[in-house]
C-alpha positions as CSV (number, residue, x, y, z in Angstrom):
1,X,40.8,-13.7,1.9
2,X,44.0,-12.7,3.4
3,X,43.9,-11.3,6.9
4,X,46.6,-9.3,8.7
5,X,45.9,-9.5,12.6
6,X,47.4,-6.7,14.5
7,X,48.1,-7.4,18.2
8,X,49.9,-4.2,19.0
9,X,47.4,-2.0,20.6
10,X,49.9,0.8,21.0
11,X,49.9,1.3,17.3
12,X,46.3,0.6,16.4
13,X,44.4,2.6,19.1
14,X,45.7,6.0,17.9
15,X,44.8,5.0,14.4
16,X,41.2,3.9,15.6
17,X,40.8,7.2,17.5
18,X,42.1,9.2,14.4
19,X,39.4,7.5,12.1
20,X,36.5,7.4,14.9
21,X,33.3,9.2,13.5
22,X,34.3,8.8,9.9
23,X,31.3,7.6,7.7
24,X,32.1,7.0,4.1
25,X,29.4,7.0,1.3
26,X,27.3,9.8,0.2
27,X,24.9,11.5,2.6
28,X,21.2,11.5,1.5
29,X,19.8,14.6,0.1
30,X,16.3,14.8,-1.0
31,X,16.1,15.3,-4.8
32,X,15.0,18.9,-5.8
33,X,11.7,19.0,-7.6
34,X,10.9,21.9,-9.8
35,X,7.2,21.5,-9.3
36,X,4.7,23.5,-11.2
37,X,2.8,26.0,-9.2
38,X,-0.6,24.9,-10.3
39,X,-2.4,22.2,-12.2
40,X,-3.0,22.9,-16.1
41,X,-6.6,21.5,-16.0
42,X,-7.7,23.5,-12.9
43,X,-5.9,26.1,-11.1
44,X,-6.8,25.8,-7.4
45,X,-7.6,29.0,-5.2
46,X,-6.4,29.5,-1.8
47,X,-9.9,28.9,-0.5
48,X,-10.2,25.6,-2.5
49,X,-6.9,24.5,-1.3
50,X,-7.8,25.0,2.3
51,X,-11.1,23.2,2.0
52,X,-9.6,20.3,0.1
53,X,-7.0,19.8,2.7
54,X,-9.6,19.1,5.2
55,X,-11.8,17.5,2.7
56,X,-9.6,14.8,1.5
57,X,-8.7,13.3,4.9
58,X,-11.9,11.5,5.1
59,X,-13.3,12.0,1.8
60,X,-15.7,9.0,1.7
61,X,-18.0,10.9,4.3
62,X,-18.6,13.5,1.6
63,X,-20.7,11.0,-0.4
64,X,-23.0,11.2,3.0
65,X,-23.7,7.3,2.7
66,X,-23.7,5.7,6.3
67,X,-23.4,2.3,4.7
68,X,-20.2,3.3,3.1
69,X,-19.0,4.8,6.2
70,X,-19.6,1.6,8.0
71,X,-17.9,-0.5,5.2
72,X,-14.9,1.7,5.4
73,X,-14.5,1.3,9.3
74,X,-14.9,-2.5,8.9
75,X,-12.2,-2.6,6.0
76,X,-9.6,-0.5,8.0
77,X,-10.1,-2.9,11.0
78,X,-10.4,-6.4,9.0
79,X,-8.5,-6.2,5.5
80,X,-6.2,-8.8,5.3
81,X,-3.8,-6.9,3.1
82,X,-3.4,-4.3,5.7
83,X,-2.7,-7.0,8.4
84,X,0.0,-8.4,6.2
85,X,1.4,-4.9,5.8
86,X,1.4,-4.5,9.4
87,X,3.6,-7.4,9.9
88,X,6.1,-6.2,7.3
89,X,6.2,-3.1,9.3
90,X,7.0,-4.8,12.5
91,X,9.5,-6.9,10.7
92,X,11.1,-3.8,9.4
93,X,11.2,-2.2,12.6
94,X,13.1,-5.5,14.1
95,X,15.5,-5.3,11.2
96,X,16.5,-1.7,12.2
97,X,17.1,-2.9,15.8
98,X,19.3,-5.8,14.4
99,X,21.2,-3.4,12.3
100,X,21.8,-1.1,15.2
101,X,22.9,-4.0,17.4
102,X,25.8,-4.8,14.9
103,X,27.6,-1.5,16.5
104,X,27.4,-2.7,20.0
105,X,29.6,-5.2,21.9
106,X,28.6,-8.8,21.9
107,X,29.0,-10.5,25.2
108,X,28.5,-14.4,26.0
109,X,28.8,-16.3,29.1
110,X,29.6,-20.0,29.6
111,X,30.3,-22.4,32.5
112,X,31.5,-25.8,32.9
113,X,32.6,-28.4,35.6
114,X,34.7,-31.4,35.0
115,X,35.6,-34.3,37.3
116,X,38.5,-36.4,36.0
117,X,41.2,-38.8,37.2
118,X,44.7,-39.0,35.8
119,X,47.3,-41.8,36.3
120,X,49.3,-41.5,39.3
121,X,52.2,-44.1,37.8
122,X,53.5,-41.3,35.5
123,X,56.8,-39.6,36.1
124,X,56.1,-36.9,33.6
125,X,53.6,-35.2,33.7
126,X,53.2,-36.3,37.1
127,X,49.9,-37.8,37.9
128,X,47.5,-36.4,40.4
129,X,44.8,-39.0,40.6
130,X,41.2,-37.6,41.2
131,X,40.5,-33.8,40.5
132,X,37.8,-31.2,40.0
133,X,37.8,-28.5,37.4
134,X,35.6,-25.5,37.6
135,X,35.6,-22.9,34.8
136,X,33.3,-19.9,33.9
137,X,33.9,-17.7,31.0
138,X,32.9,-14.3,29.7
139,X,33.6,-13.7,26.0
140,X,33.1,-10.3,24.5
141,X,34.0,-8.8,21.1
142,X,33.4,-5.4,19.6
143,X,33.7,-4.4,16.1
144,X,34.8,-0.9,15.6
145,X,32.5,0.9,13.3
146,X,35.5,3.2,12.4
147,X,34.3,4.0,8.6
148,X,30.6,3.9,9.3
149,X,29.5,0.5,7.9
150,X,27.2,-0.1,10.7
151,X,26.0,3.3,11.1
152,X,25.1,3.4,7.1
153,X,23.4,0.0,7.5
154,X,21.3,1.2,10.5
155,X,20.4,4.2,8.5
156,X,19.3,2.1,5.6
157,X,17.3,0.1,7.9
158,X,15.5,3.2,9.4
159,X,14.7,4.4,5.9
160,X,13.3,1.0,5.1
161,X,11.1,1.3,8.2
162,X,9.7,4.6,6.8
163,X,9.4,3.1,3.2
164,X,7.2,0.4,4.7
165,X,5.2,2.5,6.7
166,X,4.5,4.7,3.7
167,X,3.7,1.5,1.6
168,X,1.2,0.5,4.3
169,X,-0.4,3.9,4.0
170,X,-0.3,3.7,0.2
171,X,-1.9,0.4,0.4
172,X,-4.8,2.1,2.6
173,X,-5.5,4.7,0.1
174,X,-5.9,1.9,-2.7
175,X,-8.0,0.1,-0.3
176,X,-10.4,3.0,0.3
177,X,-10.6,3.7,-3.3
178,X,-11.1,0.1,-4.4
179,X,-14.0,-0.3,-1.7
180,X,-15.7,2.9,-2.6
181,X,-15.5,2.1,-6.4
182,X,-16.9,-1.5,-5.8
183,X,-19.6,-0.1,-3.5
184,X,-20.6,2.4,-6.2
185,X,-20.6,-0.1,-8.8
186,X,-23.0,-2.3,-6.8
187,X,-25.3,0.7,-6.1
188,X,-25.1,1.6,-9.8
189,X,-26.0,-2.1,-10.7
190,X,-29.1,-1.9,-8.6
191,X,-30.1,1.4,-9.9
192,X,-29.9,-0.1,-13.7
193,X,-31.7,-3.1,-12.4
194,X,-34.5,-0.7,-11.3
195,X,-34.4,1.0,-14.6
196,X,-34.4,-2.4,-16.4
197,X,-37.4,-3.4,-14.5
198,X,-39.2,-0.1,-15.3
199,X,-38.3,-0.5,-18.9
200,X,-39.8,-4.1,-19.0
201,X,-43.0,-2.8,-17.3
202,X,-43.3,-0.2,-20.1
203,X,-42.3,-2.8,-22.7
204,X,-45.2,-5.0,-21.4
205,X,-47.7,-2.3,-21.6
206,X,-46.7,-1.6,-25.1
207,X,-47.0,-5.3,-26.0
208,X,-50.6,-5.6,-24.4
209,X,-51.7,-2.5,-26.2
210,X,-50.6,-4.0,-29.5
211,X,-52.1,-7.2,-28.7
212,X,-55.3,-5.8,-27.9
213,X,-55.2,-3.7,-31.4
214,X,-54.3,-7.1,-33.1
215,X,-57.1,-8.8,-31.6
216,X,-59.4,-6.0,-32.6
217,X,-58.0,-6.1,-36.1
218,X,-56.7,-2.5,-36.0
219,X,-53.2,-3.4,-35.3
220,X,-50.9,-6.0,-37.2
221,X,-49.1,-9.0,-36.3
222,X,-45.7,-7.5,-37.1
223,X,-46.3,-4.5,-34.6
224,X,-47.3,-7.2,-31.9
225,X,-43.9,-9.1,-32.6
226,X,-41.8,-6.0,-32.6
227,X,-43.2,-5.0,-29.3
228,X,-42.6,-8.7,-28.1
229,X,-39.1,-8.6,-29.1
230,X,-38.4,-5.3,-27.5
231,X,-39.9,-6.7,-24.2
232,X,-37.5,-9.8,-24.5
233,X,-34.5,-7.9,-25.3
234,X,-35.3,-5.8,-22.2
235,X,-35.9,-8.7,-19.9
236,X,-32.6,-10.1,-21.0
237,X,-30.5,-7.5,-19.1
238,X,-32.0,-8.4,-15.8
239,X,-30.2,-11.6,-15.0
240,X,-26.7,-9.8,-15.8
241,X,-27.5,-7.0,-13.5
242,X,-28.5,-9.1,-10.7
243,X,-25.1,-11.0,-11.0
244,X,-23.3,-7.6,-10.9
245,X,-25.0,-7.0,-7.7
246,X,-23.9,-10.3,-6.2
247,X,-20.3,-10.2,-7.6
248,X,-19.8,-6.7,-6.2
249,X,-21.1,-7.8,-2.7
250,X,-18.6,-10.6,-2.8
251,X,-15.8,-8.3,-3.7
252,X,-16.6,-6.0,-0.8
253,X,-16.9,-8.6,1.6
254,X,-13.4,-10.0,0.8
255,X,-12.1,-6.4,1.1
256,X,-13.4,-6.4,4.6
257,X,-11.6,-9.7,5.4
258,X,-14.8,-11.8,5.4
259,X,-16.2,-14.5,3.4
260,X,-17.7,-13.7,0.0
261,X,-21.2,-14.2,0.9
262,X,-21.3,-12.5,4.2
263,X,-22.7,-9.2,2.8
264,X,-24.9,-10.4,0.2
265,X,-28.0,-10.2,2.4
266,X,-27.2,-6.6,3.7
267,X,-26.4,-5.2,0.4
268,X,-28.8,-6.7,-1.8
269,X,-31.5,-4.1,-0.3
270,X,-31.3,-1.5,-3.1
271,X,-30.1,1.8,-2.2
272,X,-29.5,4.8,-4.6
273,X,-26.1,5.7,-5.9
274,X,-24.1,8.0,-3.8
275,X,-24.5,11.7,-4.8
276,X,-21.3,13.6,-5.7
277,X,-20.2,16.5,-3.4
278,X,-21.2,19.9,-4.6
279,X,-17.6,20.9,-5.1
280,X,-14.7,19.0,-6.3
281,X,-11.5,18.9,-4.3
282,X,-8.5,20.7,-5.7
283,X,-5.0,21.1,-4.7
284,X,-1.6,22.2,-5.8
285,X,1.4,20.0,-7.1
286,X,3.6,20.3,-3.9
287,X,0.7,19.6,-1.5
288,X,-0.1,16.5,-3.5
289,X,3.5,15.3,-3.6
290,X,3.4,15.7,0.2
291,X,0.3,14.0,0.6
292,X,0.9,11.0,-1.5
293,X,2.3,8.1,0.6
294,X,3.4,6.0,-2.5
295,X,5.6,9.1,-3.4
296,X,7.0,9.0,0.0
297,X,7.6,5.4,-0.1
298,X,9.6,5.8,-3.3
299,X,11.8,8.6,-1.7
300,X,12.6,6.5,1.4
301,X,13.5,3.5,-0.8
302,X,16.0,6.0,-2.6
303,X,17.4,7.0,0.8
304,X,17.8,3.5,1.8
305,X,19.5,2.7,-1.4
306,X,21.9,5.7,-1.0
307,X,22.9,4.5,2.4
308,X,23.6,1.1,1.0
309,X,26.4,2.8,-0.9
310,X,28.2,3.6,2.2
311,X,28.1,0.0,3.4
312,X,29.6,-1.2,0.1
313,X,32.4,1.3,0.3
314,X,33.2,0.4,4.0
315,X,33.5,-3.3,3.2
316,X,36.5,-2.5,1.1
317,X,38.2,-0.7,4.0
318,X,40.0,-2.2,7.1
319,X,37.9,-3.7,9.9
320,X,38.9,-3.5,13.6
321,X,37.6,-5.4,16.5
322,X,38.4,-5.8,20.2
323,X,38.0,-9.4,21.6
324,X,38.1,-9.8,25.1
325,X,37.9,-13.1,27.3
326,X,37.8,-13.3,30.9
327,X,37.9,-17.1,32.3
328,X,38.1,-17.8,36.1
329,X,39.5,-21.4,36.5
330,X,39.8,-23.3,39.8
331,X,40.0,-26.9,41.0
332,X,37.7,-25.7,44.1
333,X,34.4,-23.9,43.6
334,X,35.0,-21.7,46.8
335,X,38.2,-20.3,45.0
336,X,36.8,-19.8,41.5
337,X,36.5,-16.0,41.7
338,X,39.7,-15.3,43.6
339,X,42.3,-13.2,41.9
340,X,44.6,-16.2,41.5
341,X,41.9,-18.0,39.6
342,X,41.5,-15.3,37.0
343,X,42.7,-15.5,33.3
344,X,42.1,-13.2,30.5
345,X,42.9,-12.3,26.9
346,X,42.4,-8.8,25.4
347,X,43.6,-7.7,21.9
348,X,42.9,-5.4,19.0
349,X,42.4,-7.2,15.7
350,X,42.4,-5.7,12.2
351,X,41.8,-7.2,8.9
352,X,42.1,-5.8,5.3
353,X,41.1,-7.6,2.2
354,X,44.0,-7.7,-0.3
355,X,42.2,-9.4,-3.1
356,X,38.8,-10.6,-3.8
357,X,38.6,-10.8,-7.5
358,X,36.9,-7.4,-8.1
359,X,34.0,-8.5,-5.9
360,X,34.0,-5.5,-3.5
361,X,34.4,-3.0,-6.2
362,X,31.6,-4.5,-8.1
363,X,29.4,-4.3,-5.0
364,X,30.0,-0.5,-4.9
365,X,29.1,-0.3,-8.6
366,X,26.0,-2.3,-7.9
367,X,25.0,-0.1,-5.0
368,X,25.3,3.1,-7.0
369,X,23.4,1.7,-9.8
370,X,20.6,0.5,-7.4
371,X,20.4,4.0,-5.7
372,X,20.2,5.6,-9.2
373,X,17.5,3.3,-10.1
374,X,15.7,4.4,-6.9
375,X,16.1,7.9,-7.6
376,X,14.6,7.6,-11.1
377,X,11.6,5.5,-9.6
378,X,11.1,8.4,-7.2
379,X,11.0,11.0,-10.0
380,X,8.6,8.6,-11.9
381,X,6.4,8.4,-9.1
382,X,6.2,12.2,-8.9
383,X,5.3,12.3,-12.6
384,X,2.7,9.6,-12.2
385,X,1.2,11.5,-9.2
386,X,0.9,14.7,-10.9
387,X,-0.5,13.0,-14.0
388,X,-3.0,11.1,-12.1
389,X,-4.3,14.4,-10.7
390,X,-4.5,16.2,-14.0
391,X,-6.4,13.2,-15.6
392,X,-8.8,13.0,-12.8
393,X,-9.6,16.9,-12.9
394,X,-10.3,16.7,-16.6
395,X,-12.4,13.5,-16.2
396,X,-14.5,15.0,-13.5
397,X,-15.2,18.3,-15.5
398,X,-15.9,16.3,-18.6
399,X,-18.1,13.8,-16.9
400,X,-20.1,16.7,-15.4
401,X,-20.7,18.2,-18.8
402,X,-21.7,14.6,-20.2
403,X,-24.0,14.0,-17.2
404,X,-26.0,17.3,-17.5
405,X,-26.5,16.6,-21.5
406,X,-27.7,13.2,-20.7
407,X,-30.1,14.5,-18.2
408,X,-31.6,16.8,-20.8
409,X,-31.6,14.2,-23.4
410,X,-33.6,11.7,-21.2
411,X,-36.1,14.4,-20.3
412,X,-36.6,14.9,-24.3
413,X,-36.7,11.4,-25.0
414,X,-39.5,10.8,-22.5
415,X,-41.4,13.6,-23.8
416,X,-41.1,12.3,-27.3
417,X,-42.2,8.8,-26.2
418,X,-45.2,10.2,-24.1
419,X,-46.4,12.5,-27.1
420,X,-45.8,9.6,-29.9
421,X,-47.7,7.2,-27.7
422,X,-50.6,9.6,-27.7
423,X,-50.5,10.2,-31.4
424,X,-50.4,6.4,-32.2
425,X,-53.5,5.8,-29.8
426,X,-55.2,8.6,-31.9
427,X,-54.2,6.9,-35.0
428,X,-52.0,9.9,-36.1
429,X,-48.7,8.0,-36.3
430,X,-47.2,4.5,-36.9
431,X,-46.1,2.0,-34.3
432,X,-42.5,2.2,-35.5
433,X,-42.2,5.8,-34.3
434,X,-43.4,4.6,-30.8
435,X,-41.0,1.8,-30.7
436,X,-38.1,4.0,-31.8
437,X,-38.9,6.5,-29.1
438,X,-39.3,3.7,-26.5
439,X,-35.8,2.4,-27.5
440,X,-34.3,5.9,-27.2
441,X,-35.8,6.2,-23.7
442,X,-34.3,2.9,-22.6
443,X,-31.0,3.8,-24.0
444,X,-31.0,7.2,-22.5
445,X,-31.8,5.8,-19.1
446,X,-28.9,3.3,-19.2
447,X,-26.4,5.8,-20.6
448,X,-27.3,8.3,-17.8
449,X,-27.1,5.4,-15.1
450,X,-23.5,4.8,-16.6
451,X,-22.6,8.4,-16.5
452,X,-23.8,8.7,-12.8
453,X,-21.6,5.9,-11.9
454,X,-18.6,7.4,-14.0
455,X,-19.0,10.6,-12.3
456,X,-18.9,9.1,-8.8
457,X,-15.8,6.8,-9.8
458,X,-14.2,10.0,-11.3
459,X,-14.5,11.7,-8.0
460,X,-13.2,8.7,-6.1
461,X,-10.1,8.6,-8.6
462,X,-9.5,12.3,-7.8
463,X,-9.6,11.7,-4.0
464,X,-7.1,8.8,-4.5
465,X,-4.8,11.1,-6.7
466,X,-4.8,13.6,-4.2
467,X,-3.5,11.2,-1.7
468,X,-6.4,11.2,0.5
469,X,-7.6,8.8,3.2
470,X,-4.8,7.7,5.3
471,X,-4.1,11.0,7.5
472,X,-6.7,10.3,10.0
473,X,-6.3,6.6,10.2
474,X,-3.9,5.1,12.8
475,X,-2.2,2.2,11.4
476,X,1.2,2.1,13.1
477,X,1.4,-1.0,15.4
478,X,1.2,0.2,19.0
479,X,3.6,-2.7,20.2
480,X,6.4,-3.6,17.7
481,X,6.8,-7.2,19.4
482,X,3.3,-8.1,19.1
483,X,3.0,-10.0,16.0
484,X,-0.2,-11.9,16.6
485,X,-3.0,-11.0,14.3
486,X,-6.5,-11.0,15.2
């Protein structure tokens, strides 16, 4: 790099004054979004919007499950990913301070003492024998941010802070959704385990009856073996369901920042699956985009990338700095700060790149491409957010219908089993009919249990898609300098 130092303040200072306040590069403008007025799957009324805005902020309380509420509080306090994200936020804020400091003067202080002796037998330079030399120095340097390189860098750092904070909030939204889903899966496994145990009891009763009939010579060995096979198949589901309960308890414990086995004893006590709220939350696209922290994170990343264009452009332009050195020098400490001991140098320096092999221009093209990539990522995040809400709305509505049908189907299957059993006891139907109805009841119970879980998880997905959960949780570090974790 070739540099051209400029020492003539009378020429450079007017130039600096003329260019002061000039900030190169594009100013950030939030992309205009032509959002639809409503969701196609379910249009929200003003009343629904008002209720949903309050509902989604602490959506997990709508399930009215004290255990879930407790787990959420512990996860917010103890989740390790949230703690890692907290340190990222502290680091981002420190980086903003570092960037802003680049536009301020740098001042250094130094001091030295020397005791020496020169020869007294020299005629030139004349020797003086023993002498003392005291020196202190103040060095200052201030790079003039004429074209706004430092201002753009500080701007980018500020947007990075906002993006990091939004990322932490997005992590919280995902954490709450994952925790609630794991908890629902655990309770559903316990529910299915209870159903399976009830099915085993029913199958044992049927087997006992067929064995009794076989002993009396009324029934057949085939019927007894069929009943035994049904019992064994039903029993085979029990170990898998018990394992599901344990695995989900491990997952929940880790989400809370605890060891996998810490919650197994507490969570193994069966409790019913949470009941879905009476009404599903709903909103409009503009509110969803405002609530979604991941969308805001993408927007702030675009803003930061846009600011970096100005940094790259300013790197091509002249740079000006004011170095200043004040150095008192004396052979006696008592006279070190007298006027006669003072020395100083001051200058205005300028540098301009004449040739860098196209590097700086390539940096500008790179910055523009990165900014455009970030803009497209933001648009993609908006579309993904709207899709997730649309998908969640249709899944909730569909699963409600499926669930209602399965409730009716189970009631009919249980009635058919009861009547066929009575007819078989009376010798009016064969055992295969009983066995078929029994299998239908078992399958209907499992399907309904799975549908109940699907309905709960669909609600959780809807809350997540609407961007709920972070609004009433304080995640900002109170002290930017405190980096010690608990």
